[in-house]
N, C-alpha and C positions, 0 to 999 in steps of 0.2 A: 564580197567586199567590194566597194565601188572604187573603181578605177582613181577617182580625185582622191578620197579618202585614203586609199593606200598610198599615193603618193605623199599625202600630207604625213601619213605615218613614218614613210620613210624617211622624207626630208622634211621636217619639221621647221627649220628655218629657212628652207629652200636650197637646190643645188647651189656649191662653190661657184661664185663668179670673183672673179680677180678685177680690182677697180682698173681702169684704163690708164691710170698713174697713181704710184705711189708714192707717196710723201712722207716724210719723218713722223708726222701725227700718226698716221694708220701704223706703222710701225711698232710707235710708242705703244698701242692701244692693244696690238695683236700682242705684242709681248707681257702686258698686264694681264690678256685673257690667258695666255699659257703661265704665267706666276700665278695666278689666283686660282686655276683647274683644281689642284690637288685638296685644296681647304674648300671649296665651293662641293665637290664631289662626296668627299669625305662625311661633311654634314649632311649630304642629300642620302647616301647609301648607309652609312654607318648603323643609324637605328633601324634598318630594314631585319626582319628574318629569314630565315633559311627558305622559306616558302615564300615570300618575296622576293628574297635574291632569285630563284628559280622560274620568278614569270617573266615570260616572253614580253618584250614590251610592244610588240604588233603581234599578228598573227604570219607565221613563219619567219619569226625574227629571233634574234638572239637574246637571251634571259639577260636582267640586270647582270646577274654575274659573268655571264659570258662577256656584256659590255665592258665591264670594268676590268676585265684582266686584257679585252680586248685594246682598251685605251692605251694601258700600261705598256703592252706589245708594241704598236702602233707607233707611241711616241719614242719607245727604246729605239727602234728602227729610224726614224726621223732623225733623233740625236746623231746616230751614226752617219745618216746621208748628209745632217750640217757638216759634221766633220769631215767626210770627202769631199765636200765640194768645197772646203776652205783649205785643203792641203793637198788635193791633185787637180790637175786640168780637166775639166769637165768630165769628170767620170761617169761611166754607167753604173748607176748603183744595181745592189743587189735586191731583186723585188721578192717575196713572199708571198704564200697561200693565205691570206687571212682568213677565208672560210675555213680551210684545215686546222688552220692553230685553233680556230674558237671552237672546232669539235674533238679537241686534245682533252683525254681526261683531267687536266689541271687546269684546264679554262672552264671545264664545266661544272668542275668539283672543288677546288682549292677555295679556302678563306679568302675573301675579298681584300683583307688586309694585307697579305703578300703583294698584291698588285699595288696595293693604295701606297704602302711604305716605298715601293720600285717607282713610283708614278713620283711620289714628293722628292725623292732624291734626282731622278732623270730629269724632272723640271727644273729643280734647284740649278744644277750643273747646265741646262739650257738657256735659262734666263739668265745668268752669270755671263755666259760667252756671248747671246744674243746682243745684250746691253752694251757689250765691248767691241762691237764692229765697226769696224771703218765703214764710209760709204762704197769703196770699193771692193771690201770683202763680202758686201751684202748685192754684187752685182755678181759674185762667183757664182755657178751654176753647177747642175749635174744633169745626167738623162737619166729618165724611167724607162726600162727597156719594154713595159708592157704597151706603152701609147708611142714610144721612142720620141720623146718631147723634152725638150730641155728647161729645166726650171731654174729659176735664179732663188738664192737664199732667200732673200726680201718675199719671193713669191711663196717659197715653203713655209715662212715665219706667217702669212696669211693664210695657206692651208691648213697649218697647225691649228690656227686659233681657229677658225671655223670647224676643222675637226672635234675641237673639245666642246664647242657650243653644240654642235650637232649631235654628238653622242648626250653630252648633258641633257639636250631636251628630250632625247628619246626616253631617258630616265623620269625627268620632270613630268613630261606628259604622261606616262604611263601612271604615277603616283597621284596626279591629279584625276586622270579616269578612274582610278580604283578607290579615292578618297584615303589614301594614305597618310 
């Protein structure tokens, strides 16, 4: 497969790019993305068959089932990272091996409704939290040990809105390509 085609399959909405200046309207829009993701994703993947759920979104990529479980796992970890940043002084967060998690038995085989229920609950709590943050709280931060980079709460909101749309587009593009 051509390099450009594989890049488009891996990053259908492009790689994450943080705006140079983050304004309140950006934060509100990103929170809206997070608020809507569980419903949007449920509508898209709910009707899929087991065979469709077990189809990779790209060559050598995760299946739709793995993507749904990954989104739930990742956003669960992100929720905890937000809490750490808000309650500790620039904590170094715990990273996790997302590729290894995606290969676990439950991620490969469990009904997606388990993760859809979890994602709905985590996002309801996350959105409620984020909507109530002050500008000072939005400036709090954590350090990710894999890249030794400080990330503010508002930057992390941007990252997880992108992450939501990134994986949603993986599945959406597969459905279009397959005519499902």
